[in-house]
ZAMARGU-4260 file (C-alpha; in steps of 0.2 Angstrom, whole numbers, plus 5000, padded with zeros to 4 digits):
<rodrens>
0) 5412/5190/5054 | 5406/5177/5038 | 5401/5166/5053 | 5393/5180/5064 | 5381/5183/5049
5) 5375/5165/5045 | 5374/5162/5066 | 5363/5177/5065 | 5355/5170/5051 | 5348/5152/5055
10) 5348/5155/5074 | 5327/5162/5070 | 5326/5147/5060 | 5328/5133/5074 | 5319/5144/5086
15) 5302/5143/5075 | 5308/5125/5070 | 5307/5122/5092 | 5291/5132/5093 | 5285/5119/5080
20) 5288/5104/5086 | 5282/5111/5104 | 5265/5115/5097 | 5265/5096/5088 | 5269/5088/5104
25) 5254/5098/5111 | 5242/5093/5098 | 5245/5074/5100 | 5246/5073/5117 | 5233/5065/5130
30) 5225/5080/5134 | 5223/5087/5117 | 5213/5070/5113 | 5202/5073/5128 | 5200/5088/5122
35) 5194/5086/5105 | 5182/5072/5110 | 5174/5084/5122 | 5171/5095/5108 | 5166/5081/5094
40) 5153/5077/5109 | 5147/5095/5111 | 5144/5095/5092 | 5133/5081/5092 | 5122/5085/5105
45) 5120/5102/5098 | 5115/5092/5082 | 5102/5084/5091 | 5094/5099/5100 | 5095/5105/5084
50) 5084/5092/5074 | 5074/5090/5089 | 5070/5110/5090 | 5065/5110/5072 | 5054/5092/5077
55) 5047/5104/5087 | 5042/5119/5076 | 5036/5106/5061 | 5024/5100/5076 | 5018/5118/5080
60) 5015/5123/5062 | 5004/5108/5058 | 4994/5111/5074 | 4979/5125/5071 | 4980/5143/5074
65) 4975/5148/5090 | 4961/5160/5089 | 4961/5174/5104 | 4944/5172/5115 | 4933/5184/5114
70) 4929/5194/5132 | 4914/5187/5135 | 4922/5169/5135 | 4935/5176/5146 | 4922/5182/5157
75) 4912/5165/5159 | 4929/5156/5161 | 4934/5166/5175 | 4916/5164/5182 | 4912/5147/5182
80) 4907/5139/5199 | 4916/5121/5201 | 4898/5114/5199 | 4896/5120/5182 | 4900/5108/5167
85) 4899/5119/5152 | 4901/5110/5135 | 4920/5115/5129 | 4923/5124/5114 | 4927/5114/5097
90) 4942/5123/5093 | 4948/5118/5112 | 4942/5101/5109 | 4954/5098/5091 | 4970/5108/5100
95) 4970/5096/5114 | 4966/5079/5103 | 4982/5071/5098 | 4973/5067/5085 | 4972/5083/5077
100) 4967/5077/5057 | 4955/5064/5063 | 4944/5074/5073 | 4942/5085/5058 | 4937/5071/5047
105) 4924/5069/5061 | 4918/5084/5061 | 4917/5086/5041 | 4907/5068/5042 | 4893/5076/5050
110) 4890/5087/5033 | 4895/5074/5020 | 4880/5066/5010 | 4884/5054/4997 | 4873/5050/4982
115) 4872/5036/4975 | 4874/5031/4957 | 4868/5013/4957 | 4861/5009/4940 | 4874/4998/4934
120) 4880/4983/4928 | 4898/4975/4931 | 4900/4976/4910 | 4893/4992/4911 | 4905/4996/4924
125) 4921/4989/4913 | 4916/4997/4897 | 4913/5016/4906 | 4930/5014/4917 | 4939/5012/4900
130) 4932/5025/4891 | 4933/5036/4906 | 4951/5033/4906 | 4955/5035/4888 | 4943/5050/4886
135) 4948/5060/4903 | 4966/5052/4905 | 4973/5049/4888 | 4974/5032/4898 | 4971/5017/4888
140) 4969/4999/4895 | 4964/4983/4886 | 4949/4980/4890 | 4952/4961/4897 | 4963/4970/4910
145) 4948/4981/4913 | 4939/4963/4920 | 4952/4957/4927 | 4955/4973/4937 | 4939/4973/4942
150) 4936/4955/4946 | 4954/4954/4957 | 4943/4969/4966 | 4928/4956/4970 | 4938/4942/4977
155) 4950/4951/4989 | 4954/4968/4996 | 4972/4965/4990 | 4979/4965/4973 | 4996/4966/4965
160) 5001/4974/4949 | 5016/4969/4941 | 5025/4970/4924 | 5037/4981/4918 | 5039/5000/4920
165) 5030/5011/4911 | 5015/4998/4907 | 5003/5009/4916 | 5001/4999/4933 | 5000/5015/4946
170) 4988/5024/4932 | 4976/5008/4930 | 4971/5011/4951 | 4973/5031/4951 | 4959/5032/4935
175) 4950/5020/4942 | 4950/5033/4959 | 4945/5046/4946 | 4931/5036/4940 | 4923/5036/4957
180) 4924/5052/4961 | 4936/5046/4977 | 4953/5051/4972 | 4966/5036/4974 | 4979/5039/4988
185) 4998/5035/4982 | 5009/5027/4998 | 5026/5026/4992 | 5035/5013/4999 | 5051/5016/5008
190) 5066/5003/5007 | 5068/5005/5025 | 5049/5000/5031 | 5049/4985/5042 | 5031/4989/5053
195) 5012/4995/5051 | 5020/5012/5061 | 5027/5016/5045 | 5009/5014/5037 | 5000/5023/5047
200) 5011/5032/5059 | 5016/5034/5078 | 5011/5042/5095 | 5027/5056/5099 | 5030/5057/5117
205) 5040/5074/5114 | 5026/5084/5107 | 5011/5073/5115 | 5005/5074/5097 | 5000/5056/5085
210) 5008/5058/5067 | 4993/5053/5056 | 5000/5048/5039 | 4990/5049/5023 | 4983/5031/5026
215) 4979/5034/5042 | 4967/5048/5038 | 4960/5039/5022 | 4954/5023/5032 | 4948/5033/5045
220) 4937/5044/5033 | 4931/5027/5024 | 4923/5022/5041 | 4913/5034/5040 | 4907/5029/5023
225) 4901/5017/5008 | 4912/5024/4996 | 4925/5012/4987 | 4943/5018/4992 | 4958/5014/4981
230) 4974/5016/4991 | 4991/5010/4980 | 5006/5003/4986 | 5018/5010/4977 | 5034/4999/4973
235) 5027/4988/4986 | 5040/4977/4986 | 5056/4989/4987 | 5052/4982/5006 | 5046/4964/5014
240) 5030/4967/5011 | 5029/4954/5024 | 5035/4964/5038 | 5024/4982/5037 | 5010/4975/5030
245) 5005/4960/5040 | 4995/4964/5050 | 4983/4966/5037 | 4988/4953/5029 | 4980/4945/5045
250) 4966/4958/5048 | 4962/4955/5030 | 4960/4935/5033 | 4947/4939/5047 | 4927/4933/5039
255) 4918/4946/5050 | 4924/4963/5043 | 4917/4971/5061 | 4931/4960/5071 | 4944/4965/5061
260) 4952/4979/5073 | 4968/4990/5072 | 4979/4993/5083 | 4983/5013/5082 | 4988/5016/5100
265) 4989/5007/5117 | 4980/5019/5129 | 4963/5028/5126 | 4961/5048/5130 | 4944/5057/5131
270) 4946/5068/5117 | 4952/5053/5104 | 4942/5051/5089 | 4925/5045/5090 | 4928/5029/5080
275) 4943/5023/5089 | 4937/5012/5103 | 4951/5007/5115 | 4964/5013/5103 | 4960/5002/5089
280) 4948/5003/5071 | 4940/4994/5063 | 4948/4990/5046 | 4936/4996/5032 | 4929/4986/5021
285) 4927/4998/5008 | 4947/5000/5005 | 4955/4991/4993 | 4975/4990/4994 | 4983/4988/4976
290) 5002/4987/4975 | 5013/4988/4962 | 5029/4978/4959 | 5045/4979/4950 | 5056/4963/4947
295) 5073/4969/4949 | 5087/4967/4958 | 5084/4983/4971 | 5067/4975/4976 | 5061/4957/4987
300) 5053/4943/4977 | 5035/4943/4984 | 5032/4926/4995 | 5020/4914/4995 | 5010/4920/5008
305) 5007/4938/5000 | 5004/4928/4983 | 4990/4918/4989 | 4982/4930/4997 | 4980/4945/4983
310) 4976/4944/4965 | 4989/4947/4951 | 4987/4956/4935 | 5002/4955/4925 | 5003/4971/4914
315) 5018/4966/4903 | 5014/4978/4884 | 5004/4996/4883 | 4987/4993/4876 | 4984/5001/4858
320) 4976/5018/4859 | 4957/5019/4854 | 4945/5033/4851 | 4934/5033/4865 | 4918/5041/4868
325) 4914/5054/4881 | 4912/5046/4898 | 4909/5056/4917 | 4915/5048/4932 | 4902/5038/4943
330) 4901/5036/4963 | 4898/5018/4966 | 4896/5013/4984 | 4905/4997/4991 | 4885/4991/4995
335) 4881/4993/4976 | 4898/4985/4970 | 4896/4970/4983 | 4879/4967/4978 | 4883/4964/4959
340) 4896/4953/4963 | 4881/4943/4972 | 4872/4942/4959 | 4883/4938/4947 | 4891/4922/4956
345) 4873/4918/4956 | 4869/4919/4939 | 4885/4914/4932 | 4891/4899/4945 | 4904/4890/4938
350) 4898/4876/4926 | 4901/4858/4931 | 4912/4851/4916 | 4923/4865/4922 | 4924/4859/4939
355) 4927/4844/4933 | 4942/4848/4920 | 4949/4857/4938 | 4950/4842/4947 | 4956/4832/4933
360) 4972/4844/4930 | 4973/4845/4950 | 4977/4826/4952 | 4988/4826/4937 | 4996/4843/4946
365) 4999/4832/4962 | 5004/4817/4951 | 5018/4824/4943 | 5024/4837/4951 | 5015/4835/4968
370) 5006/4852/4968 | 4990/4854/4972 | 4976/4870/4970 | 4973/4870/4990 | 4955/4877/4998
375) 4961/4896/4996 | 4964/4896/4978 | 4950/4884/4973 | 4937/4895/4982 | 4946/4910/4973
380) 4942/4903/4956 | 4924/4899/4960 | 4922/4918/4966 | 4932/4925/4952 | 4926/4916/4938
385) 4908/4922/4939 | 4911/4940/4941 | 4924/4939/4925 | 4908/4932/4913 | 4897/4945/4921
390) 4910/4959/4913 | 4909/4951/4899 | 4923/4937/4897 | 4921/4918/4894 | 4923/4908/4909
395) 4938/4898/4900 | 4948/4915/4900 | 4946/4918/4916 | 4951/4901/4920 | 4964/4901/4910
400) 4970/4919/4918 | 4969/4914/4938 | 4977/4897/4937 | 4991/4902/4927 | 4993/4915/4941
405) 4988/4905/4956 | 4992/4885/4952 | 5009/4884/4939 | 5016/4899/4948 | 5019/4885/4963
410) 5030/4875/4949 | 5045/4887/4951 | 5046/4881/4968 | 5050/4862/4962 | 5066/4855/4952
415) 5069/4866/4937 | 5077/4851/4928 | 5063/4840/4931 | 5048/4854/4926 | 5058/4857/4912
420) 5058/4839/4905 | 5039/4834/4910 | 5033/4853/4903 | 5028/4846/4885 | 5019/4831/4894
425) 5009/4847/4904 | 5006/4856/4889 | 4999/4843/4879 | 4987/4837/4894 | 4979/4854/4896
430) 4976/4852/4877 | 4966/4838/4879 | 4957/4844/4892 | 4952/4859/4888 | 4954/4859/4869
435) 4968/4864/4858 | 4965/4883/4855 | 4961/4887/4875 | 4971/4892/4889 | 4983/4902/4879
440) 4990/4911/4895 | 4995/4892/4906 | 5004/4886/4889 | 5013/4904/4887 | 5017/4901/4905
445) 5025/4884/4907 | 5034/4887/4890 | 5044/4900/4898 | 5047/4889/4912 | 5053/4877/4901
450) 5065/4890/4891 | 5072/4900/4906 | 5075/4881/4916
</rodrens>
């Protein structure tokens, strides 16, 4: 009797165990694996479909809301003959254009009037901008940094602001846009950027629309007028500048500004914006690019190709607050700015004495370190120094600044053991050439190399 009870108790458990084994064998069988793969593929296709659907909804949201046509328009459309050619309504033109925002800019440009405020000098421009930043934005900068910023804009349309975080690199460019009454465009650079489409956008084959970035809109807007435009490439070296900014670097090297054609699209539509010729937009000469750069493990080093073409400002410390006077913004056109720069280069041309000094320093560097100024850097010195003098600075301070960033930085590419041993001799030579109390930035740069080598 006892045996019979135990048997009856154990028998159901054996059946359950057999059932589990059969289920497990089915779940691990070849057929089951094919089922899993099919389900996984189905889920992937479903996810892609949802993403495409969401993208389509976002595109539709950015399109202008269609207005219900009036009965009169409906009658006109229905009764028009084949040989009639009525004008297309403005809303219809915008809806059929793949560049909706650029087309809107065309319409706004027709009613836009720019009022110049040209009664200014470069020295006054620097002074007003400094006091404007302090009084209106509570941003404080040393007058020497303001002069370098304006001087840099006069030499190149590319500027690099580098230094420790929190020293006001982005704020400096932002404040200048506010002073000009034309807000600065801030473009946060993304680590995965590799080509120009990341900056200006691309044509979406699915929606038949061009994804117009803020930068493309500002480039197009700048092409319509003569205002000064500032674009900040925030954390520019978090991706490789030589990749995503390559086309801009090449175009800015072309002397004739009317031949700087930026490729936007490869084909032509009748509804394309009026300034887009053959799918190309002329890079406006009234747009300046200001990049902020940090030097840490998360960023890439900036190549000589970029450094040679750009002007560099080091913001290593915060300026002391001061009591500013109230200053309002000023609308300065690019034409006015270029006229002030041209005037400065005529009035404050680099002196023959300092030209001779530069030639002697070039010969010394060539003999001892096998580096030379080069034609581009020499031209930048000739263009930069007179503007700094016109802004209220001195010729030697301007030379000290540009040579420490353009010439002496090439020492870092040489054998650092040799550079360290030859550094004291270079400092002594510069003191004999320019004077013992002069060229402090150059001497500080050489001493830093000597310490860190």
